[in-house]
C-alpha positions as CSV (number, residue, x, y, z in Angstrom):
1,M,154.3,111.3,50.6
2,N,156.3,114.3,49.7
3,I,156.1,117.6,51.6
4,T,157.0,121.0,50.2
5,F,157.6,124.0,52.4
6,H,156.6,127.6,52.1
7,P,158.5,129.5,54.8
8,S,156.7,132.3,56.7
9,R,157.6,134.4,59.7
10,K,155.2,133.5,62.5
11,D,155.2,133.4,66.2
12,V,153.7,129.9,66.4
13,E,155.8,126.7,65.9
14,L,154.7,123.7,63.9
15,A,154.6,120.0,64.9
16,V,153.8,117.4,62.2
17,S,153.6,113.7,62.2
18,K,152.6,111.2,59.4
19,A,150.7,107.9,59.5
20,G,150.0,106.5,56.0
21,D,148.2,109.2,54.1
22,T,147.3,111.1,57.3
23,L,149.2,114.2,58.5
24,T,148.7,115.4,62.1
25,I,149.5,119.1,62.2
26,N,149.7,120.7,65.7
27,G,147.4,118.0,67.0
28,E,144.8,118.0,64.3
29,S,144.6,115.1,61.8
30,F,144.0,115.4,58.1
31,D,143.4,112.2,56.1
32,F,144.2,112.5,52.4
33,S,143.6,108.8,51.6
34,G,140.5,109.7,49.6
35,I,142.4,111.5,46.9
36,P,142.7,109.2,43.9
37,S,145.7,109.0,41.6
38,G,146.0,112.0,39.3
39,A,143.7,114.1,41.4
40,T,144.1,117.4,43.2
41,L,142.3,118.6,46.4
42,P,142.0,122.4,46.3
43,R,143.4,124.4,49.2
44,E,140.0,125.9,49.8
45,A,138.6,122.4,50.6
46,I,141.0,121.8,53.4
47,A,140.2,123.4,56.8
48,C,143.8,124.0,57.9
49,D,145.7,127.2,57.9
50,W,149.0,125.3,57.6
51,I,148.3,123.8,54.2
52,A,149.9,126.2,51.7
53,G,148.2,125.1,48.5
54,P,146.4,122.2,46.7
55,V,147.3,118.6,47.8
56,E,148.0,116.4,44.8
57,R,148.4,112.7,44.2
58,D,150.3,112.0,41.0
59,D,149.6,109.2,38.6
60,A,152.0,106.9,40.5
61,G,150.0,107.4,43.7
62,V,152.4,109.7,45.5
63,L,150.9,112.5,47.6
64,T,152.5,116.0,47.6
65,V,151.4,118.2,50.5
66,P,152.5,121.9,50.6
67,L,153.0,123.2,54.2
68,I,153.6,126.6,55.6
69,L,156.8,126.4,57.6
70,P,156.8,129.0,60.3
71,H,160.1,130.4,61.6
72,G,161.3,132.9,64.1
73,A,163.2,136.1,63.6
74,N,166.5,134.3,64.0
75,A,165.8,131.4,61.7
76,P,168.7,129.7,60.1
77,K,169.2,129.7,56.3
78,A,168.0,126.0,56.1
79,T,164.6,127.1,57.5
80,R,164.2,130.2,55.4
81,F,165.1,128.3,52.3
82,P,164.1,124.7,53.2
83,A,164.6,121.6,51.1
84,D,161.5,119.6,50.2
85,L,161.0,116.2,51.9
86,A,160.5,113.2,49.7
87,N,159.2,109.7,50.7
88,V,158.4,110.9,54.2
89,A,158.3,108.0,56.6
90,D,155.6,107.4,59.2
91,G,156.3,109.1,62.5
92,P,157.3,112.7,63.5
93,V,158.2,114.8,60.4
94,P,161.7,116.3,60.7
95,L,161.3,120.0,60.4
96,P,164.1,122.6,60.1
97,A,164.9,124.6,63.2
98,Y,162.3,127.3,64.1
99,E,165.2,129.7,65.0
100,V,168.7,129.7,66.2
101,T,169.1,130.1,69.9
102,A,172.3,131.5,71.5
């Protein structure tokens, strides 16, 4: 699974974990195992405000999930301009820092 980020200033932090084709986002699980190779699940079909666009599975079977990445007013550059994650392992998903604390 690959995860792309779409940063957005929000007052709510995000916690994500992965198990196979399932993402748990702030405690709610979303199973994408039913998406066949070469198919796209439209954003409108996913009841989650953290999904930023369509979820796609390429012809090689790799899922790409776009997530909104919330950040605080003092977010570091790595959070405001995050790198995508490729081949995300099962377990907690490492997210950029919400904001810099002094």
